[in-house]
C-alpha positions as CSV (number, residue, x, y, z in Angstrom):
1,M,-28.9,-10.4,32.0
2,S,-29.2,-7.0,30.4
3,D,-26.6,-4.3,30.4
4,D,-27.1,-0.9,32.1
5,I,-25.9,1.6,29.4
6,V,-25.7,5.4,29.6
7,L,-26.2,6.9,26.2
8,A,-25.8,10.6,25.6
9,F,-26.6,12.7,22.6
10,S,-24.4,15.8,22.4
11,G,-25.2,18.8,20.2
12,A,-23.4,17.4,17.1
13,S,-25.1,16.7,13.8
14,G,-25.5,13.0,13.1
15,A,-28.5,12.3,15.4
16,G,-29.4,9.3,13.3
17,Y,-26.3,7.4,14.6
18,G,-27.6,7.9,18.2
19,L,-31.1,7.0,17.3
20,E,-30.2,3.8,15.6
21,L,-27.9,2.9,18.5
22,L,-30.7,3.6,21.0
23,K,-33.1,1.3,19.1
24,A,-30.4,-1.5,18.8
25,L,-29.7,-1.3,22.5
26,K,-33.4,-1.6,23.3
27,E,-33.7,-4.6,21.0
28,N,-30.7,-6.2,22.8
29,G,-32.6,-5.9,26.1
30,S,-30.3,-3.2,27.5
31,S,-31.5,-0.7,30.1
32,V,-30.6,2.7,28.5
33,H,-30.3,5.9,30.5
34,L,-30.5,8.6,27.8
35,I,-29.0,12.0,28.5
36,V,-30.1,14.8,26.2
37,N,-29.8,18.6,26.0
38,R,-31.9,21.2,24.3
39,T,-29.5,21.3,21.3
40,S,-29.4,17.5,20.8
41,Q,-33.3,17.4,21.0
42,S,-33.5,20.1,18.4
43,I,-31.1,18.3,16.1
44,M,-32.9,15.0,16.7
45,R,-36.2,16.6,15.6
46,S,-34.6,18.3,12.6
47,E,-32.5,15.4,11.3
48,C,-34.7,12.4,12.3
49,R,-38.1,13.8,13.0
50,A,-37.8,12.0,16.3
51,T,-39.7,13.3,19.3
52,E,-39.1,12.7,23.0
53,V,-42.1,10.4,22.9
54,E,-40.4,8.2,20.3
55,L,-37.1,8.3,22.3
56,S,-38.9,7.2,25.5
57,R,-40.1,4.0,23.7
58,S,-36.5,2.8,23.6
59,A,-34.9,4.5,26.7
60,S,-35.5,3.4,30.2
61,E,-35.3,7.0,31.2
62,I,-34.5,10.3,29.6
63,V,-32.6,12.8,31.7
64,D,-31.8,16.4,30.7
65,A,-28.0,17.1,30.8
66,S,-28.6,20.1,33.1
67,V,-29.7,17.8,35.9
68,M,-26.4,17.5,37.9
69,D,-27.8,15.8,41.0
70,H,-28.9,12.6,39.1
71,S,-27.7,9.3,40.5
72,L,-25.7,8.7,37.3
73,A,-23.3,11.5,38.5
74,S,-22.0,9.2,41.2
75,G,-19.4,6.5,41.0
76,S,-21.6,4.5,43.3
77,N,-24.1,3.9,40.5
78,P,-22.7,0.8,38.7
79,F,-23.6,1.4,35.0
80,S,-21.9,-0.9,32.5
81,A,-20.7,1.6,30.0
82,M,-21.2,5.1,28.6
83,V,-21.5,6.0,24.9
84,I,-21.7,9.5,23.6
85,C,-23.2,9.3,20.1
86,P,-22.9,11.6,18.4
87,C,-20.1,13.3,20.3
88,S,-19.2,16.9,19.5
89,A,-15.5,18.0,19.6
90,S,-16.5,20.4,22.4
91,T,-17.9,17.6,24.5
92,A,-14.9,15.4,23.9
93,S,-12.5,18.3,24.7
94,K,-14.3,19.1,28.0
95,I,-14.0,15.4,29.0
96,A,-10.3,15.3,28.2
97,L,-9.7,18.4,30.3
98,G,-11.7,17.2,33.2
99,I,-14.5,19.7,32.8
100,A,-17.7,18.2,34.2
101,D,-20.2,21.1,33.7
102,N,-23.2,19.0,32.7
103,L,-24.5,15.5,33.3
104,T,-23.0,14.2,30.1
105,T,-19.5,15.4,30.9
106,R,-19.9,14.4,34.6
107,V,-21.0,10.8,33.8
108,A,-18.0,10.6,31.4
109,A,-15.7,11.7,34.2
110,V,-17.3,8.9,36.4
111,A,-16.7,6.3,33.6
112,L,-13.0,7.3,33.4
113,K,-12.4,7.4,37.1
114,E,-14.2,4.1,37.7
115,R,-12.5,2.5,34.7
116,R,-15.7,1.8,32.9
117,K,-16.1,1.6,29.2
118,L,-16.4,5.0,27.6
119,I,-17.1,5.3,23.8
120,L,-17.1,8.6,22.0
121,V,-18.5,8.6,18.5
122,I,-17.0,11.7,17.2
123,R,-19.0,13.4,14.5
124,E,-17.1,16.5,13.5
125,T,-14.7,17.1,10.6
126,P,-12.1,18.4,10.1
127,L,-10.5,18.2,13.5
128,S,-8.3,21.0,14.8
129,T,-4.9,20.2,16.4
130,P,-6.2,21.0,19.9
131,V,-9.1,18.6,19.4
132,L,-6.8,15.9,18.0
133,R,-4.6,16.3,21.1
134,N,-7.6,16.0,23.4
135,L,-8.8,12.8,21.6
136,A,-5.3,11.3,21.9
137,E,-5.4,12.2,25.7
138,L,-8.8,10.5,26.0
139,S,-7.5,7.4,24.3
140,S,-4.6,7.3,26.7
141,Y,-7.1,7.5,29.6
142,G,-8.9,4.4,28.3
143,A,-11.7,6.0,26.3
144,I,-12.5,4.5,22.9
145,V,-12.5,7.3,20.3
146,M,-14.6,6.2,17.3
147,P,-15.1,8.6,14.5
148,A,-18.5,8.1,12.8
149,S,-16.9,6.8,9.7
150,P,-19.3,4.1,8.2
151,P,-18.1,1.4,5.9
152,F,-19.1,1.4,2.3
153,Y,-18.9,-2.4,1.7
154,G,-21.9,-4.7,1.6
155,E,-25.2,-4.2,-0.1
156,G,-26.7,-1.3,1.9
157,S,-25.9,2.3,0.9
158,T,-28.8,4.3,2.3
159,V,-28.1,6.8,5.1
160,K,-30.0,4.5,7.5
161,D,-27.8,1.6,6.5
162,L,-24.7,3.6,7.2
163,Q,-26.1,4.8,10.6
164,R,-27.0,1.2,11.5
165,A,-23.4,0.2,10.6
166,I,-22.0,2.6,13.1
167,A,-24.5,1.4,15.7
168,G,-23.4,-2.1,15.0
169,R,-19.7,-1.2,15.5
170,V,-20.6,0.4,18.9
171,M,-22.5,-2.7,19.8
172,D,-19.4,-4.8,18.9
173,L,-17.3,-2.6,21.2
174,L,-19.9,-3.1,24.0
175,G,-19.5,-6.9,23.5
176,M,-23.1,-7.3,22.2
177,E,-24.0,-9.6,19.3
178,N,-25.8,-7.9,16.5
179,D,-26.4,-8.1,12.8
180,L,-26.8,-4.4,12.1
181,A,-24.3,-4.3,9.3
182,P,-22.5,-6.7,6.9
183,R,-19.1,-7.9,8.1
184,Y,-16.1,-7.2,5.8
185,G,-15.3,-10.3,3.7
186,S,-18.6,-11.9,4.5
187,A,-20.1,-14.4,2.0
188,E,-22.8,-11.9,1.1
189,E,-20.2,-9.7,-0.8
C-alpha cells in the first residue's frame, strides 16, 4: 500500500532537498500532493533547473499554495503526513502562530489538529530568537523540526549526495525504507 503524502516547497533556498525528496517518494510508490508557490517555483528553476513539467513526473498533483478551497485544506482528507521541504522560517513561524493564510500553512494546521505527522525541513541560518521559540513551540505541538543539516560521513560529498542524505532522513522519519545515504558506522566507511 502506498502512502498519501503532502509535500510543500516554501520560498526558502535549498530546492534540491525538496526535489530529491519528491523523486524518492515517487520511487517509493507514494502518492505525492505537491504544494508550490510562485517563489518556490522560481527558486526551483534557479537552483535545480527544474520545471513544472519535471515536477509533474513525480507528483500525483501540483497545487498552487494560493488555492485555499482544495480538498487538502480539510481534516476530512486523510493524508498520511505532510513535509515542508525546504521550509522557510517565515512559514514555520506562521504555522506555530496558527496563521493559515495559504494552502501550505492551512494543510500544516490540519496536520497538527488531526495529529498527523508534520515534518519541517528548516533551511535558514542563523535563526533569530523569535524563530527558535516558534520552532520549540512546533516541536511541543508534535511537529518534527529537522534542520537541513546533511551528514559528511560516507563516500559521497557532492551537493546532490548531501541533498539525497536529507531526503533519506525524511524518508526514515516517514517510516519508509531507503538507501539514499550511507548509515553512520556502516561497513562502507
